[in-house]
HTML snippet that shows the backbone in 3Dmol.js (N, CA, C, O; Angstrom):
<script src="https://3Dmol.org/build/3Dmol-min.js"></script>
<div id="view" style="width:600px;height:400px;position:relative"></div>
<script>
const pdb = `
ATOM      1  N   MET A   1     129.914  93.213 101.835  1.00  0.00           N
ATOM      2  CA  MET A   1     128.592  93.753 102.035  1.00  0.00           C
ATOM      3  C   MET A   1     128.654  94.798 103.151  1.00  0.00           C
ATOM      4  O   MET A   1     129.445  94.674 104.086  1.00  0.00           O
ATOM      5  N   VAL A   2     127.827  95.807 103.044  1.00  0.00           N
ATOM      6  CA  VAL A   2     127.793  96.893 104.015  1.00  0.00           C
ATOM      7  C   VAL A   2     126.968  96.471 105.226  1.00  0.00           C
ATOM      8  O   VAL A   2     125.899  95.878 105.076  1.00  0.00           O
ATOM      9  N   ASN A   3     127.463  96.776 106.429  1.00  0.00           N
ATOM     10  CA  ASN A   3     126.743  96.460 107.662  1.00  0.00           C
ATOM     11  C   ASN A   3     125.638  97.500 107.862  1.00  0.00           C
ATOM     12  O   ASN A   3     125.922  98.689 108.010  1.00  0.00           O
ATOM     13  N   ILE A   4     124.387  97.057 107.866  1.00  0.00           N
ATOM     14  CA  ILE A   4     123.255  97.971 108.033  1.00  0.00           C
ATOM     15  C   ILE A   4     122.541  97.747 109.364  1.00  0.00           C
ATOM     16  O   ILE A   4     121.401  98.178 109.536  1.00  0.00           O
ATOM     17  N   THR A   5     123.200  97.081 110.299  1.00  0.00           N
ATOM     18  CA  THR A   5     122.594  96.731 111.578  1.00  0.00           C
ATOM     19  C   THR A   5     122.055  97.951 112.316  1.00  0.00           C
ATOM     20  O   THR A   5     120.958  97.891 112.870  1.00  0.00           O
ATOM     21  N   LYS A   6     122.791  99.045 112.336  1.00  0.00           N
ATOM     22  CA  LYS A   6     122.389 100.224 113.103  1.00  0.00           C
ATOM     23  C   LYS A   6     121.569 101.225 112.285  1.00  0.00           C
ATOM     24  O   LYS A   6     121.212 102.291 112.787  1.00  0.00           O
ATOM     25  N   LYS A   7     121.277 100.894 111.058  1.00  0.00           N
ATOM     26  CA  LYS A   7     120.502 101.792 110.205  1.00  0.00           C
ATOM     27  C   LYS A   7     119.032 101.740 110.612  1.00  0.00           C
ATOM     28  O   LYS A   7     118.480 100.656 110.801  1.00  0.00           O
ATOM     29  N   SER A   8     118.400 102.893 110.746  1.00  0.00           N
ATOM     30  CA  SER A   8     116.990 102.923 111.136  1.00  0.00           C
ATOM     31  C   SER A   8     116.102 102.573 109.940  1.00  0.00           C
ATOM     32  O   SER A   8     116.483 102.766 108.785  1.00  0.00           O
ATOM     33  N   ASN A   9     114.915 102.056 110.246  1.00  0.00           N
ATOM     34  CA  ASN A   9     113.969 101.692 109.200  1.00  0.00           C
ATOM     35  C   ASN A   9     113.405 102.941 108.537  1.00  0.00           C
ATOM     36  O   ASN A   9     113.214 103.969 109.187  1.00  0.00           O
ATOM     37  N   THR A  10     113.146 102.846 107.263  1.00  0.00           N
ATOM     38  CA  THR A  10     112.574 103.944 106.506  1.00  0.00           C
ATOM     39  C   THR A  10     111.363 103.426 105.748  1.00  0.00           C
ATOM     40  O   THR A  10     111.432 102.395 105.079  1.00  0.00           O
ATOM     41  N   LEU A  11     110.255 104.146 105.856  1.00  0.00           N
ATOM     42  CA  LEU A  11     109.054 103.770 105.118  1.00  0.00           C
ATOM     43  C   LEU A  11     109.192 104.260 103.681  1.00  0.00           C
ATOM     44  O   LEU A  11     109.454 105.438 103.442  1.00  0.00           O
ATOM     45  N   ARG A  12     109.014 103.354 102.733  1.00  0.00           N
ATOM     46  CA  ARG A  12     109.114 103.719 101.327  1.00  0.00           C
ATOM     47  C   ARG A  12     107.860 103.260 100.604  1.00  0.00           C
ATOM     48  O   ARG A  12     107.190 102.317 101.027  1.00  0.00           O
ATOM     49  N   LYS A  13     107.557 103.932  99.521  1.00  0.00           N
ATOM     50  CA  LYS A  13     106.379 103.582  98.731  1.00  0.00           C
ATOM     51  C   LYS A  13     106.777 103.568  97.259  1.00  0.00           C
ATOM     52  O   LYS A  13     107.470 104.467  96.784  1.00  0.00           O
ATOM     53  N   ALA A  14     106.337 102.549  96.552  1.00  0.00           N
ATOM     54  CA  ALA A  14     106.616 102.453  95.119  1.00  0.00           C
ATOM     55  C   ALA A  14     105.296 102.328  94.369  1.00  0.00           C
ATOM     56  O   ALA A  14     104.371 101.652  94.820  1.00  0.00           O
ATOM     57  N   ILE A  15     105.225 102.976  93.244  1.00  0.00           N
ATOM     58  CA  ILE A  15     104.034 102.906  92.404  1.00  0.00           C
ATOM     59  C   ILE A  15     104.474 102.436  91.026  1.00  0.00           C
ATOM     60  O   ILE A  15     105.430 102.962  90.457  1.00  0.00           O
ATOM     61  N   ALA A  16     103.778 101.454  90.500  1.00  0.00           N
ATOM     62  CA  ALA A  16     104.108 100.926  89.176  1.00  0.00           C
ATOM     63  C   ALA A  16     102.896 101.064  88.264  1.00  0.00           C
ATOM     64  O   ALA A  16     101.752 101.078  88.718  1.00  0.00           O
ATOM     65  N   SER A  17     103.168 101.163  86.989  1.00  0.00           N
ATOM     66  CA  SER A  17     102.080 101.208  86.017  1.00  0.00           C
ATOM     67  C   SER A  17     102.513 100.442  84.775  1.00  0.00           C
ATOM     68  O   SER A  17     103.698 100.188  84.561  1.00  0.00           O
ATOM     69  N   ALA A  18     101.538 100.083  83.970  1.00  0.00           N
ATOM     70  CA  ALA A  18     101.833  99.335  82.752  1.00  0.00           C
ATOM     71  C   ALA A  18     100.824  99.703  81.675  1.00  0.00           C
ATOM     72  O   ALA A  18      99.713 100.148  81.966  1.00  0.00           O
ATOM     73  N   THR A  19     101.223  99.514  80.450  1.00  0.00           N
ATOM     74  CA  THR A  19     100.327  99.689  79.317  1.00  0.00           C
ATOM     75  C   THR A  19     100.260  98.356  78.589  1.00  0.00           C
ATOM     76  O   THR A  19     101.286  97.778  78.232  1.00  0.00           O
ATOM     77  N   VAL A  20      99.053  97.881  78.374  1.00  0.00           N
ATOM     78  CA  VAL A  20      98.856  96.605  77.686  1.00  0.00           C
ATOM     79  C   VAL A  20      98.115  96.891  76.384  1.00  0.00           C
ATOM     80  O   VAL A  20      97.036  97.485  76.391  1.00  0.00           O
ATOM     81  N   ARG A  21      98.688  96.476  75.297  1.00  0.00           N
ATOM     82  CA  ARG A  21      98.039  96.667  73.998  1.00  0.00           C
ATOM     83  C   ARG A  21      97.360  95.364  73.596  1.00  0.00           C
ATOM     84  O   ARG A  21      97.981  94.301  73.566  1.00  0.00           O
ATOM     85  N   VAL A  22      96.088  95.471  73.293  1.00  0.00           N
ATOM     86  CA  VAL A  22      95.291  94.302  72.928  1.00  0.00           C
ATOM     87  C   VAL A  22      94.645  94.576  71.573  1.00  0.00           C
ATOM     88  O   VAL A  22      94.106  95.659  71.343  1.00  0.00           O
ATOM     89  N   SER A  23      94.699  93.601  70.687  1.00  0.00           N
ATOM     90  CA  SER A  23      94.198  93.818  69.328  1.00  0.00           C
ATOM     91  C   SER A  23      92.707  93.524  69.165  1.00  0.00           C
ATOM     92  O   SER A  23      92.094  93.977  68.198  1.00  0.00           O
ATOM     93  N   LYS A  24      92.117  92.775  70.094  1.00  0.00           N
ATOM     94  CA  LYS A  24      90.706  92.408  69.942  1.00  0.00           C
ATOM     95  C   LYS A  24      89.865  92.995  71.075  1.00  0.00           C
ATOM     96  O   LYS A  24      90.217  92.883  72.249  1.00  0.00           O
ATOM     97  N   GLN A  25      88.758  93.617  70.707  1.00  0.00           N
ATOM     98  CA  GLN A  25      87.851  94.179  71.704  1.00  0.00           C
ATOM     99  C   GLN A  25      87.275  93.079  72.595  1.00  0.00           C
ATOM    100  O   GLN A  25      87.028  93.319  73.777  1.00  0.00           O
ATOM    101  N   GLU A  26      87.058  91.893  72.059  1.00  0.00           N
ATOM    102  CA  GLU A  26      86.491  90.797  72.860  1.00  0.00           C
ATOM    103  C   GLU A  26      87.433  90.394  74.000  1.00  0.00           C
ATOM    104  O   GLU A  26      86.978  89.962  75.059  1.00  0.00           O
ATOM    105  N   THR A  27      88.731  90.535  73.784  1.00  0.00           N
ATOM    106  CA  THR A  27      89.699  90.252  74.849  1.00  0.00           C
ATOM    107  C   THR A  27      89.575  91.280  75.961  1.00  0.00           C
ATOM    108  O   THR A  27      89.571  90.926  77.140  1.00  0.00           O
ATOM    109  N   ILE A  28      89.474  92.549  75.593  1.00  0.00           N
ATOM    110  CA  ILE A  28      89.303  93.612  76.585  1.00  0.00           C
ATOM    111  C   ILE A  28      88.019  93.393  77.375  1.00  0.00           C
ATOM    112  O   ILE A  28      88.010  93.525  78.599  1.00  0.00           O
ATOM    113  N   ASP A  29      86.935  93.058  76.679  1.00  0.00           N
ATOM    114  CA  ASP A  29      85.651  92.819  77.349  1.00  0.00           C
ATOM    115  C   ASP A  29      85.750  91.658  78.332  1.00  0.00           C
ATOM    116  O   ASP A  29      85.213  91.737  79.436  1.00  0.00           O
ATOM    117  N   ALA A  30      86.427  90.588  77.946  1.00  0.00           N
ATOM    118  CA  ALA A  30      86.577  89.424  78.829  1.00  0.00           C
ATOM    119  C   ALA A  30      87.378  89.779  80.079  1.00  0.00           C
ATOM    120  O   ALA A  30      87.055  89.319  81.174  1.00  0.00           O
ATOM    121  N   VAL A  31      88.417  90.591  79.924  1.00  0.00           N
ATOM    122  CA  VAL A  31      89.232  91.000  81.074  1.00  0.00           C
ATOM    123  C   VAL A  31      88.408  91.867  82.017  1.00  0.00           C
ATOM    124  O   VAL A  31      88.399  91.634  83.225  1.00  0.00           O
ATOM    125  N   VAL A  32      87.717  92.861  81.474  1.00  0.00           N
ATOM    126  CA  VAL A  32      86.919  93.780  82.294  1.00  0.00           C
ATOM    127  C   VAL A  32      85.790  93.041  83.008  1.00  0.00           C
ATOM    128  O   VAL A  32      85.485  93.342  84.162  1.00  0.00           O
ATOM    129  N   GLN A  33      85.172  92.081  82.332  1.00  0.00           N
ATOM    130  CA  GLN A  33      84.063  91.322  82.922  1.00  0.00           C
ATOM    131  C   GLN A  33      84.547  90.139  83.762  1.00  0.00           C
ATOM    132  O   GLN A  33      83.742  89.376  84.295  1.00  0.00           O
ATOM    133  N   ARG A  34      85.859  89.995  83.873  1.00  0.00           N
ATOM    134  CA  ARG A  34      86.473  88.915  84.646  1.00  0.00           C
ATOM    135  C   ARG A  34      86.007  87.525  84.159  1.00  0.00           C
ATOM    136  O   ARG A  34      85.669  86.649  84.954  1.00  0.00           O
ATOM    137  N   LYS A  35      86.004  87.362  82.846  1.00  0.00           N
ATOM    138  CA  LYS A  35      85.561  86.099  82.248  1.00  0.00           C
ATOM    139  C   LYS A  35      86.651  85.432  81.408  1.00  0.00           C
ATOM    140  O   LYS A  35      86.348  84.697  80.468  1.00  0.00           O
ATOM    141  N   VAL A  36      87.898  85.684  81.739  1.00  0.00           N
ATOM    142  CA  VAL A  36      89.005  85.033  81.038  1.00  0.00           C
ATOM    143  C   VAL A  36      89.076  83.587  81.530  1.00  0.00           C
ATOM    144  O   VAL A  36      89.087  83.361  82.740  1.00  0.00           O
ATOM    145  N   PRO A  37      89.123  82.608  80.634  1.00  0.00           N
ATOM    146  CA  PRO A  37      89.095  81.199  81.044  1.00  0.00           C
ATOM    147  C   PRO A  37      90.168  80.798  82.065  1.00  0.00           C
ATOM    148  O   PRO A  37      89.924  79.929  82.902  1.00  0.00           O
ATOM    149  N   LYS A  38      91.334  81.411  82.005  1.00  0.00           N
ATOM    150  CA  LYS A  38      92.413  81.027  82.923  1.00  0.00           C
ATOM    151  C   LYS A  38      92.325  81.715  84.274  1.00  0.00           C
ATOM    152  O   LYS A  38      93.133  81.424  85.156  1.00  0.00           O
ATOM    153  N   GLY A  39      91.368  82.621  84.465  1.00  0.00           N
ATOM    154  CA  GLY A  39      91.212  83.267  85.761  1.00  0.00           C
ATOM    155  C   GLY A  39      91.221  84.780  85.671  1.00  0.00           C
ATOM    156  O   GLY A  39      91.370  85.357  84.594  1.00  0.00           O
ATOM    157  N   ASP A  40      91.060  85.408  86.820  1.00  0.00           N
ATOM    158  CA  ASP A  40      90.976  86.864  86.925  1.00  0.00           C
ATOM    159  C   ASP A  40      92.339  87.506  86.645  1.00  0.00           C
ATOM    160  O   ASP A  40      93.289  87.314  87.404  1.00  0.00           O
ATOM    161  N   VAL A  41      92.424  88.251  85.574  1.00  0.00           N
ATOM    162  CA  VAL A  41      93.680  88.872  85.152  1.00  0.00           C
ATOM    163  C   VAL A  41      94.173  89.879  86.189  1.00  0.00           C
ATOM    164  O   VAL A  41      95.374  89.955  86.448  1.00  0.00           O
ATOM    165  N   PHE A  42      93.261  90.654  86.787  1.00  0.00           N
ATOM    166  CA  PHE A  42      93.655  91.675  87.758  1.00  0.00           C
ATOM    167  C   PHE A  42      94.230  91.049  89.029  1.00  0.00           C
ATOM    168  O   PHE A  42      95.217  91.551  89.567  1.00  0.00           O
ATOM    169  N   GLU A  43      93.637  89.979  89.511  1.00  0.00           N
ATOM    170  CA  GLU A  43      94.168  89.301  90.702  1.00  0.00           C
ATOM    171  C   GLU A  43      95.529  88.684  90.417  1.00  0.00           C
ATOM    172  O   GLU A  43      96.421  88.708  91.265  1.00  0.00           O
ATOM    173  N   PHE A  44      95.681  88.135  89.224  1.00  0.00           N
ATOM    174  CA  PHE A  44      96.979  87.572  88.853  1.00  0.00           C
ATOM    175  C   PHE A  44      98.045  88.668  88.812  1.00  0.00           C
ATOM    176  O   PHE A  44      99.179  88.451  89.241  1.00  0.00           O
ATOM    177  N   ALA A  45      97.678  89.847  88.295  1.00  0.00           N
ATOM    178  CA  ALA A  45      98.626  90.967  88.239  1.00  0.00           C
ATOM    179  C   ALA A  45      99.026  91.411  89.643  1.00  0.00           C
ATOM    180  O   ALA A  45     100.192  91.726  89.881  1.00  0.00           O
ATOM    181  N   ARG A  46      98.072  91.442  90.573  1.00  0.00           N
ATOM    182  CA  ARG A  46      98.398  91.804  91.965  1.00  0.00           C
ATOM    183  C   ARG A  46      99.368  90.791  92.575  1.00  0.00           C
ATOM    184  O   ARG A  46     100.339  91.164  93.233  1.00  0.00           O
ATOM    185  N   ALA A  47      99.093  89.515  92.348  1.00  0.00           N
ATOM    186  CA  ALA A  47      99.975  88.470  92.884  1.00  0.00           C
ATOM    187  C   ALA A  47     101.370  88.573  92.267  1.00  0.00           C
ATOM    188  O   ALA A  47     102.369  88.421  92.971  1.00  0.00           O
ATOM    189  N   ALA A  48     101.445  88.828  90.972  1.00  0.00           N
ATOM    190  CA  ALA A  48     102.743  88.976  90.306  1.00  0.00           C
ATOM    191  C   ALA A  48     103.507  90.167  90.878  1.00  0.00           C
ATOM    192  O   ALA A  48     104.728  90.110  91.030  1.00  0.00           O
ATOM    193  N   GLY A  49     102.798  91.236  91.192  1.00  0.00           N
ATOM    194  CA  GLY A  49     103.436  92.399  91.808  1.00  0.00           C
ATOM    195  C   GLY A  49     104.035  92.067  93.158  1.00  0.00           C
ATOM    196  O   GLY A  49     105.143  92.502  93.473  1.00  0.00           O
ATOM    197  N   LEU A  50     103.310  91.298  93.959  1.00  0.00           N
ATOM    198  CA  LEU A  50     103.828  90.890  95.270  1.00  0.00           C
ATOM    199  C   LEU A  50     105.060  90.003  95.130  1.00  0.00           C
ATOM    200  O   LEU A  50     106.020  90.148  95.886  1.00  0.00           O
ATOM    201  N   PHE A  51     105.034  89.089  94.169  1.00  0.00           N
ATOM    202  CA  PHE A  51     106.211  88.247  93.931  1.00  0.00           C
ATOM    203  C   PHE A  51     107.403  89.110  93.518  1.00  0.00           C
ATOM    204  O   PHE A  51     108.532  88.858  93.940  1.00  0.00           O
ATOM    205  N   GLY A  52     107.149  90.128  92.694  1.00  0.00           N
ATOM    206  CA  GLY A  52     108.218  91.031  92.278  1.00  0.00           C
ATOM    207  C   GLY A  52     108.819  91.786  93.446  1.00  0.00           C
ATOM    208  O   GLY A  52     110.036  91.945  93.531  1.00  0.00           O
ATOM    209  N   VAL A  53     107.967  92.252  94.348  1.00  0.00           N
ATOM    210  CA  VAL A  53     108.443  92.975  95.532  1.00  0.00           C
ATOM    211  C   VAL A  53     109.331  92.077  96.379  1.00  0.00           C
ATOM    212  O   VAL A  53     110.373  92.515  96.868  1.00  0.00           O
ATOM    213  N   LYS A  54     108.934  90.842  96.553  1.00  0.00           N
ATOM    214  CA  LYS A  54     109.704  89.923  97.387  1.00  0.00           C
ATOM    215  C   LYS A  54     111.065  89.590  96.773  1.00  0.00           C
ATOM    216  O   LYS A  54     111.979  89.191  97.495  1.00  0.00           O
ATOM    217  N   ARG A  55     111.215  89.743  95.471  1.00  0.00           N
ATOM    218  CA  ARG A  55     112.484  89.434  94.791  1.00  0.00           C
ATOM    219  C   ARG A  55     113.356  90.661  94.571  1.00  0.00           C
ATOM    220  O   ARG A  55     114.418  90.551  93.959  1.00  0.00           O
ATOM    221  N   THR A  56     112.937  91.825  95.051  1.00  0.00           N
ATOM    222  CA  THR A  56     113.676  93.065  94.805  1.00  0.00           C
ATOM    223  C   THR A  56     115.132  92.958  95.221  1.00  0.00           C
ATOM    224  O   THR A  56     116.020  93.373  94.476  1.00  0.00           O
ATOM    225  N   SER A  57     115.388  92.412  96.389  1.00  0.00           N
ATOM    226  CA  SER A  57     116.772  92.333  96.874  1.00  0.00           C
ATOM    227  C   SER A  57     117.621  91.373  96.045  1.00  0.00           C
ATOM    228  O   SER A  57     118.849  91.446  96.092  1.00  0.00           O
ATOM    229  N   ASP A  58     116.992  90.473  95.288  1.00  0.00           N
ATOM    230  CA  ASP A  58     117.738  89.572  94.404  1.00  0.00           C
ATOM    231  C   ASP A  58     118.122  90.258  93.090  1.00  0.00           C
ATOM    232  O   ASP A  58     119.082  89.856  92.433  1.00  0.00           O
ATOM    233  N   VAL A  59     117.377  91.280  92.716  1.00  0.00           N
ATOM    234  CA  VAL A  59     117.537  91.903  91.408  1.00  0.00           C
ATOM    235  C   VAL A  59     118.318  93.216  91.456  1.00  0.00           C
ATOM    236  O   VAL A  59     119.073  93.521  90.533  1.00  0.00           O
ATOM    237  N   ILE A  60     118.141  93.994  92.527  1.00  0.00           N
ATOM    238  CA  ILE A  60     118.784  95.304  92.635  1.00  0.00           C
ATOM    239  C   ILE A  60     120.011  95.200  93.543  1.00  0.00           C
ATOM    240  O   ILE A  60     119.893  94.792  94.698  1.00  0.00           O
ATOM    241  N   PRO A  61     121.183  95.564  93.027  1.00  0.00           N
ATOM    242  CA  PRO A  61     122.401  95.503  93.852  1.00  0.00           C
ATOM    243  C   PRO A  61     122.299  96.406  95.083  1.00  0.00           C
ATOM    244  O   PRO A  61     121.720  97.490  95.021  1.00  0.00           O
ATOM    245  N   ASP A  62     122.860  95.953  96.184  1.00  0.00           N
ATOM    246  CA  ASP A  62     122.891  96.687  97.457  1.00  0.00           C
ATOM    247  C   ASP A  62     121.506  96.982  98.029  1.00  0.00           C
ATOM    248  O   ASP A  62     121.358  97.889  98.847  1.00  0.00           O
ATOM    249  N   CYS A  63     120.508  96.240  97.615  1.00  0.00           N
ATOM    250  CA  CYS A  63     119.172  96.375  98.199  1.00  0.00           C
ATOM    251  C   CYS A  63     119.015  95.238  99.199  1.00  0.00           C
ATOM    252  O   CYS A  63     119.052  94.067  98.821  1.00  0.00           O
ATOM    253  N   HIS A  64     118.844  95.573 100.453  1.00  0.00           N
ATOM    254  CA  HIS A  64     118.790  94.562 101.505  1.00  0.00           C
ATOM    255  C   HIS A  64     117.348  94.170 101.795  1.00  0.00           C
ATOM    256  O   HIS A  64     116.464  95.026 101.798  1.00  0.00           O
ATOM    257  N   PRO A  65     117.101  92.892 102.038  1.00  0.00           N
ATOM    258  CA  PRO A  65     115.730  92.449 102.344  1.00  0.00           C
ATOM    259  C   PRO A  65     115.252  92.959 103.691  1.00  0.00           C
ATOM    260  O   PRO A  65     114.124  92.674 104.094  1.00  0.00           O
TER     261      PRO A  65
END
`;
const viewer = $3Dmol.createViewer("view");
viewer.addModel(pdb, "pdb");
viewer.setStyle({}, {cartoon: {color: "spectrum"}});
viewer.zoomTo();
viewer.render();
</script>
């Protein structure tokens, strides 16, 4: 492994996007109105994004936490 002790911190920004295809208009309406029985889809997506960020160093080679 490469020693990064003396490396200065760098501010980085990542932007992600997704396309979701849904076959029923009622599903889209439920998501937009936040009435999905299992919970708020948008909040779940935000939480999943945070979990993904925390696992970056496990998935990308030579990416240090």
